[in-house]
N, C-alpha and C positions, 0 to 999 in steps of 0.2 A: 582483443579476444578472439577465439577464433568463434564461429556462431555456436557449433557443437556445446563449448564451453557457458556461452549465455546460455542456452538453450538449456544447460544442466543445472544452472541459477535459478532461470525460471519456474521449472518444476519441482526445485527441492520449495521455493514460494510459493508454490499453488500444494504443494503436500503439506506445510507446515500450517497456511489457511484453513484447508480442508480437517486438516485433525484437529483445530484450535477453535474454531467458529461454537458459538455456540447453538445447539443442535434444538430447532423449533421452524414449527413449520412458519414462510414466509407470511404477514398478513395480507388477508384477500380487500380485495376492494371493498367499498361499506359497511367493515367488520368494525363494531363498535369501542372499543375498546383502547383505552392511551397507549400512545406508543412512549419507552423511553429510550433514554440513549440508546440506550443496548440496544435493544431493539431499529434503531439508526443506523449503527455502528453494523451488527449483523447482516442488514440489508447493504449494505454502503461495501464490503466482504461479496456480498454473496456477489454485486454490481462487477467490483473490478474483478473477479474472477471470470466473466463474464467479456470483460473488456469495454462496459460500460464506463464513459470517461467520465458521463454525469455525475458518479460519485467522487470524485473529486473531493467538490465541495465539504459532503459530511468525513470525508476520511482525515483531512487539513481540519475540520472542530477537535476532533482529539487532543490535538497542538494550540489550539489559539484560543482557546473557549474553557479556561477552568472548571472541571467536576465533569465534562462531558464524559461518559461513557468510560468513567477510570476509576480503577481500583488502586489498591496500596503495591500492588506487584506491575502497574506499570505494562502488564499485558494486553491492552489494549493498544499500548505506543506499538507494538511488535504486529499488529495485526495491520493498524493504518500504515506504517512506516514501507510494511512487504505490498499491498493494495497500492498505494500511492508508485512504489517501485513498479510495480505491474503494467501499472497504468501509464509509466513511462513519465511519472510528473517532477522534472527536473525543479520547479521552480519549489519543491518541499527540500530542495538536499537541507537548507538552514535548520529546520524541520526537527529532519531523522538524525543529521547530525549530532543535534540538541541531547537527543534518547540518554538513558542513561544504561547503562550496559548490564542490567540484574534481567537473572529468569532468563524469558524467551528472549527476550534484549540480544543477550549475550549473541546469538545468532541470527538475528533478523534485522539488528542496526546492521552489519557487517555485509549482508547478503543484497539486503536494500540497499544499500549504497555502492555494489557492485553490478547490481542489475544496471542500477542508472549512469553507472560512470560508462558501463560496455555498451550502453546506449547513445550516450556523448561522441563518442573511439566511431561508430558508423554515420551517426548525423556530422554533414559539413557547417561550422557555422551556418546562423543566417546571412545573407548576404554575399557569401563566398562562393565562387563559382573555380573548374579545374582551369587550368590554364592552358589554351589552344596549341593545335602543334603547327 
């Protein structure tokens, strides 16, 4: 995939995340209110947009923990899928492939998979090297 095409996919994923994440101020250190799983997902999406690989664990929780930041629309799966794709988390491919393609996931699932597939095409497999002349 040409770099311009991959960048177009990344730009679209970022636009979807910015459009659909909940609008609220991030918690400040020392703030004494309980954090919901939705707050954690919001923070993880913001982190993914900033390139923070430490957010992978929280984004995976959407798929791995029943009831974690999940509504009937499965909107949260779309946000998590796109966040994981932006972070290049190929270990989450099966999670993303398992998403039911409804609502926002109709666009987010194939977009996330395309971004991760584009990353695989650019990176040589571990342990491989180019033949020497």
